[in-house]
C-alpha positions in Angstrom: 0.0 0.0 0.0 1.5 3.4 -1.1 0.6 6.3 1.1 1.5 9.9 -0.1 2.1 12.5 2.5 -0.7 14.9 3.4 -0.3 18.6 2.3 0.4 19.9 5.8 3.3 17.5 6.1 4.7 18.5 2.7 4.7 22.1 3.9 7.0 21.2 6.7 9.3 19.5 4.3 10.0 22.7 2.3 13.6 23.8 2.7 14.5 27.4 3.5 17.4 28.8 1.5 19.2 31.7 3.1 21.1 34.6 1.4 24.8 34.6 0.5 24.6 30.9 -0.3 24.7 30.0 3.4 22.1 27.5 4.8 21.1 27.6 8.5 18.7 24.7 7.9 19.1 22.1 5.1 16.0 21.5 3.0 14.1 18.3 3.7 13.2 15.6 1.3 10.1 16.0 -0.7 7.4 13.6 -2.1 7.8 11.1 0.8 5.7 7.9 0.4 5.7 4.7 2.4 4.3 1.2 2.5 3.7 -0.5 5.9 3.3 -4.3 5.7 2.0 -5.4 9.1 1.9 -9.1 8.2 5.7 -9.1 7.6 6.6 -6.2 10.0 8.3 -4.3 7.1 8.2 -0.6 6.4 9.3 0.7 3.0 9.9 4.5 2.6 10.9 6.5 -0.6 11.6 10.2 -1.1 12.9 12.7 -3.7 16.4 14.2 -3.4 16.9 17.6 -1.9 18.2 20.5 -4.1 21.1 22.4 -2.7 22.7 25.6 -4.1 25.5 25.1 -6.6 28.9 24.8 -5.0 27.5 24.3 -1.5 30.1 22.1 0.4 27.8 19.6 2.0 27.8 16.1 0.4 24.2 15.5 1.3 23.0 12.2 2.9 19.9 11.1 4.7 19.4 10.1 8.4 16.7 7.5 9.2 15.7 6.0 12.5 12.8 4.5 14.5 11.4 6.0 17.7 9.9 3.5 20.1 8.5 6.1 22.5 11.7 6.4 24.5 14.7 6.4 22.3 15.7 6.5 18.6 16.8 3.0 17.4 18.2 1.6 14.1 19.9 4.9 13.3 21.6 4.9 9.8 23.1 7.5 7.5 23.0 6.8 3.7 22.9 8.5 0.3 20.1 6.2 -0.8 16.7 7.7 -1.5 14.7 4.8 0.1 14.7 2.7 3.2 13.3 -0.7 3.9 13.4 -1.9 7.5 11.8 -4.3 10.0 9.6 -2.5 12.5 8.8 -3.8 16.0 5.0 -3.6 16.3 3.0 -3.5 19.5 4.3 -0.1 20.5 3.7 3.5 19.4 6.4 3.6 16.7 7.4 6.5 14.5 9.8 6.7 11.5 12.1 9.7 11.4 13.8 11.2 8.3 16.0 14.3 7.8 18.8 15.6 5.6 22.4 15.7 6.8 25.8 16.7 5.4 28.8 14.6 5.2 31.3 17.5 5.2 29.9 19.5 8.1 27.4 19.3 10.9 24.6 21.0 9.0 21.4 19.0 9.0 17.7 19.5 8.2 14.6 19.3 10.3 13.6 15.9 11.5 10.1 14.8 10.5 8.3 11.9 12.1 5.9 9.5 10.4 3.6 7.8 13.0 3.0 4.2 12.2 -0.5 3.3 13.0 -1.5 -0.3 13.6 -4.7 -2.2 12.9 -6.7 -3.8 15.7 -7.7 -2.7 19.2 -5.0 -1.5 21.6 -3.6 -3.9 24.2 -4.9 -6.9 22.4 -1.5 -8.0 20.9 0.9 -10.5 22.5 2.9 -9.3 25.4 6.0 -10.3 27.4 7.6 -11.9 24.3 10.9 -13.6 25.2 13.1 -16.1 23.3 16.0 -18.3 24.3 18.4 -19.8 21.8 19.4 -23.4 22.7 22.9 -24.4 21.7 22.6 -22.3 18.5 20.4 -25.0 17.0 16.8 -24.2 18.0 14.9 -21.4 19.6 12.1 -21.4 22.2 9.8 -18.4 22.4 7.0 -17.6 24.8 4.5 -14.9 25.2 1.3 -14.0 27.0 -2.2 -13.1 25.8 -2.9 -9.3 25.6 -4.6 -7.7 28.5 -7.7 -6.7 26.4 -7.7 -9.8 24.2 -10.6 -12.3 24.6 -10.0 -15.5 26.4 -10.3 -17.6 23.3 -7.6 -15.6 21.4 -4.9 -17.7 19.8 -1.7 -16.5 18.2 0.6 -17.8 15.6 4.4 -17.2 15.3 6.3 -16.6 12.1 10.0 -15.8 11.7 12.5 -14.8 9.0 15.9 -13.2 8.5 18.0 -12.0 5.6 19.1 -15.5 4.6 15.6 -16.9 4.3 13.8 -16.5 1.0 10.3 -16.5 2.6 8.8 -16.4 6.0 8.8 -19.6 8.1 5.9 -20.6 10.3 6.4 -22.2 13.8 4.2 -25.3 14.2 5.5 -26.8 17.4 3.2 -24.8 19.7 1.8 -25.3 23.2 -0.6 -23.4 25.4 -0.7 -23.3 29.2 -3.4 -21.0 30.4 -2.5 -17.5 29.2 1.0 -18.5 28.3 1.9 -19.6 24.7 5.1 -21.3 23.7 6.6 -22.3 20.3 9.9 -24.0 19.4 11.5 -23.9 16.0 14.9 -24.9 14.5 17.3 -22.1 13.5 21.0 -21.5 13.5 21.1 -18.3 15.6 24.9 -17.8 15.5 24.9 -15.5 12.6 25.3 -11.7 12.8 21.8 -10.8 11.5 18.4 -9.5 12.7 15.8 -12.1 13.3 12.2 -10.9 12.9 9.4 -12.6 14.9 5.8 -11.9 14.0 2.9 -12.8 16.3 -0.6 -12.5 14.8 -4.1 -13.7 15.3 -6.8 -14.8 12.9 -9.0 -11.9 14.1 -8.5 -8.4 12.6 -9.4 -7.0 16.0 -6.1 -8.3 17.5 -3.1 -6.1 17.0 -0.1 -7.8 15.4 3.2 -7.7 17.2 6.7 -7.8 15.7 9.9 -8.4 17.7 13.3 -7.7 16.3 16.2 -9.6 17.8 19.9 -9.3 16.9 21.7 -12.6 16.6 25.4 -13.4 17.3 27.5 -15.0 19.9 29.3 -11.8 21.0 26.2 -9.7 21.5 22.5 -10.7 20.9 19.2 -9.5 22.1 18.2 -12.9 23.4 20.1 -15.3 25.8 21.9 -18.3 24.5 21.6 -21.5 26.5 24.0 -24.4 25.7 23.3 -28.1 26.0 24.7 -29.7 29.1 28.1 -31.4 28.9 28.0 -35.1 28.0 30.0 -38.4 28.5 31.3 -37.6 32.0 34.1 -39.9 33.2 36.2 -40.2 36.3 39.7 -41.2 35.5 41.9 -42.4 38.4 45.5 -41.4 38.2 48.5 -42.5 40.3 47.6 -40.2 43.2 44.7 -38.0 42.0 41.4 -38.3 40.1 40.4 -36.5 36.9 36.9 -35.6 35.7 36.5 -35.4 31.9 33.6 -34.6 29.6 32.6 -33.7 26.1 31.9 -30.0 25.4 28.4 -29.0 24.1 29.9 -26.9 21.3 33.2 -26.2 19.6 33.1 -22.5 20.3 35.7 -20.8 22.5 34.9 -19.0 25.7 32.7 -21.8 27.2 32.7 -21.8 31.0 32.1 -24.9 33.1 30.9 -25.3 36.6 31.7 -28.6 38.4 29.5 -29.8 41.3 30.7 -32.5 43.8 28.2 -33.8 46.2 26.1 -30.7 45.9 29.0 -28.3 46.4 29.8 -26.0 43.4 33.4 -25.4 42.4 34.8 -22.2 40.8 33.9 -21.9 37.1 36.7 -22.7 34.6 37.0 -21.6 31.0 37.6 -23.9 28.0 38.8 -26.9 30.1 37.2 -30.3 29.8 39.6 -32.1 32.2 39.9 -31.1 35.8 41.4 -32.5 38.9 38.9 -33.4 41.6 39.5 -34.4 45.2 37.5 -37.5 46.3 37.6 -38.7 49.8 38.2 -42.4 50.2 35.7 -44.9 51.6 32.8 -42.6 50.6 30.1 -42.3 47.9 30.4 -39.2 45.6 28.3 -37.8 42.7 29.7 -35.3 40.2 28.0 -33.3 37.5 28.8 -30.3 35.2 27.0 -27.4 33.5 28.1 -24.9 30.9 27.5 -21.3 29.8 28.8 -19.2 27.0 31.1 -16.7 28.7 32.6 -13.4 27.5 36.1 -13.8 26.2 38.9 -12.7 28.4 36.8 -12.2 31.6 37.8 -15.5 33.2 34.1 -16.5 33.4 33.2 -13.4 35.3 30.7 -12.3 32.7 28.4 -14.6 30.7 26.8 -14.2 27.3 23.8 -16.4 28.0 22.2 -18.7 30.5 23.7 -21.7 32.4 22.8 -25.0 30.8 21.0 -27.7 32.6 23.1 -30.0 34.8 24.6 -33.0 33.1 23.7 -36.5 34.2 25.4 -37.2 37.5 28.3 -39.7 37.4 28.8 -41.7 40.6 32.1 -42.6 42.2 31.7 -45.3 44.9 35.0 -46.3 46.6 33.3 -48.2 49.4 33.0 -51.5 47.4 36.7 -52.2 47.5 37.0 -51.6 51.2 33.8 -53.5 52.0 35.1 -56.5 50.0 38.4 -56.5 51.9 36.6 -56.1 55.2 34.3 -59.0 54.4 37.2 -61.2 53.4 39.1 -60.4 56.5 35.9 -60.8 58.6 35.4 -64.3 57.3 39.0 -65.4 56.9 40.3 -64.4 60.3 37.7 -66.3 62.4 38.0 -69.3 60.1 41.7 -69.5 60.5 41.4 -69.0 64.3 38.9 -71.9 64.5 41.1 -74.2 62.5 44.2 -73.4 64.6 42.2 -73.9 67.8 41.0 -77.4 66.6 44.5 -78.4 65.6 45.9 -77.2 68.9 43.3 -79.0 70.9 44.0 -82.3 69.1 47.7 -82.0 69.6 47.3 -80.9 73.2 45.1 -84.0 73.9 47.8 -86.3 72.6 50.4 -84.4 74.6 48.3 -84.7 77.7 47.8 -88.4 77.2 51.6 -88.8 76.9 52.3 -86.8 80.0 49.3 -87.9 82.0 48.3 -91.5 80.9 44.8 -92.6 81.7 44.5 -94.7 84.9 42.0 -97.5 84.6 39.1 -97.8 87.1 39.7 -100.7 89.5 36.0 -101.4 89.9 35.5 -101.9 86.2 38.6 -104.1 85.9 37.6 -106.5 88.7 34.0 -106.7 87.4 35.3 -107.6 84.0 37.6 -110.3 85.4 34.7 -112.0 87.3 32.4 -111.8 84.3 35.1 -113.6 82.2 35.4 -116.4 84.9 31.7 -117.0 85.0 31.6 -117.6 81.3 34.2 -120.4 81.7 32.2 -122.2 84.3 28.7 -122.6 82.9 26.2 -125.1 84.5 25.7 -128.6 82.9 22.4 -130.3 82.3 22.2 -133.8 83.9 20.5 -136.8 82.4 17.3 -137.9 83.9 18.9 -141.2 85.3 21.2 -139.2 87.7 20.1 -138.0 91.0 21.2 -134.5 91.4 23.3 -134.0 94.5 22.1 -131.8 97.2 23.9 -128.7 98.3 26.9 -129.4 100.4 29.5 -127.4 102.1 32.2 -126.1 99.8 35.1 -127.2 101.9 33.9 -130.7 102.5 33.2 -131.3 98.8 36.6 -130.1 97.8 38.3 -132.4 100.4 36.4 -135.4 99.2 37.1 -134.8 95.6 40.7 -134.2 96.2 41.1 -137.6 97.8 39.0 -139.8 95.5 38.8 -138.2 92.0 40.6 -134.9 91.2 38.9 -134.8 87.8 35.7 -133.6 89.4 35.0 -130.0 88.6 33.5 -127.6 91.0 31.9 -124.3 90.3 33.4 -121.8 92.7 31.0 -119.0 93.3 31.8 -116.2 95.7 30.7 -116.3 99.3 29.4 -119.4 101.2 26.5 -120.2 98.8 25.9 -123.9 97.9 27.3 -125.5 94.8 26.1 -128.3 92.8 28.1 -131.4 92.3 29.2 -132.3 88.9 30.2 -135.9 88.2 32.0 -137.3 85.3 30.1 -139.9 83.3 30.7 -141.8 80.2 28.3 -141.7 77.4 27.7 -144.7 75.1 26.4 -144.7 71.6 22.9 -145.3 73.0 23.4 -142.3 75.3 23.2 -144.5 78.5 25.0 -143.4 81.6 27.8 -145.6 83.0 27.9 -146.9 86.5 29.3 -144.5 89.1 32.5 -145.2 90.8 33.1 -145.7 94.6 33.6 -142.0 95.3 30.5 -141.1 93.5 28.5 -143.8 95.3 29.6 -142.5 98.6 28.6 -139.0 97.7 25.2 -140.2 96.5 24.6 -142.2 99.6 25.5 -139.2 101.8 23.2 -137.1 99.8 20.4 -139.6 100.4 21.1 -139.7 104.1 
């Protein structure tokens, strides 16, 4: 859309030429026209060149800028007769233009062009903020306008000088009045990134945000990925913690945390010495931030990354294993030695103090053996068993007549039974007793 200036504005642009060829105020450009594309946040302005007196030492050029209600931004000086620039919407913006001299400080009067927006005031997106993650993707968030209806939805588009056309962000999410969108972009270049937030309704004001990219200075913070592949390497007397950096850029600061205690940040060093107390469990993790070169990590150019995955270091296992082995081995060895000593001490005791037999048991065993030798004999039915007689008389009689007679010799004065010798024939008949036997029998009868 091409909009010519109104007559009252053209009157202010007329230059005033003073006498003697000297100019107190340079003439302003004439025939100014502009096109404001709200959908792409682009303002295009054109004007006619000024006419200076012949031989005037000026070297005219033109100053352009944007006024955001507080300060002038995007100030440039150029000999071009047109200007195309991205404009941040959502604020009361004005475009400024005036003539200036290259050879001296003379300049024309500054004229402002107010940039009016469509839609109702305070309905556009507010609190727009973006974070570039590891120079690979960007996450932007914003809130619904104060005067916007509750069902208002916004869409985000972005572009920069290297993009042929505007890109639309599709990875969106909504949480109450907070909107969020994530899109891939290499935000390490020195360029201006334009973000456009619009709604499907014409009553909602569009909002444009201009952000300057770059690792040295940018309008949005840069957040690196956390370091990866943490390892604890044990040296001869010390331990080393190593990791992979999140990026190949210089000036990355790292912060090491051991058991919840943060160490001093270090710059561009992915291998540090750590002190780990023995016989204890330790956890270590690292985070990173893009620091300002030459400041020794005193200044940062972004946000700290998330903490890396914690790497454990447990030195208790070795000591516990040794303690278990000692706890089992020492008592076992002591028990074996005790048993061996007891066995040998028993033998030594027997050699020094031999066992004395019990007399009662010895005598009892002797009498039991003698009883087994003198067992009673069964007599045939033809014999008359002798009656009990005195032990002394029976022994005297047998000693005189027949020594072959056997007597059972029990202890004490108890009676004994007389055993006689007899001859057994093939018909098992007893033989006739001799004279001594007959006397004994007759005495027994009497």
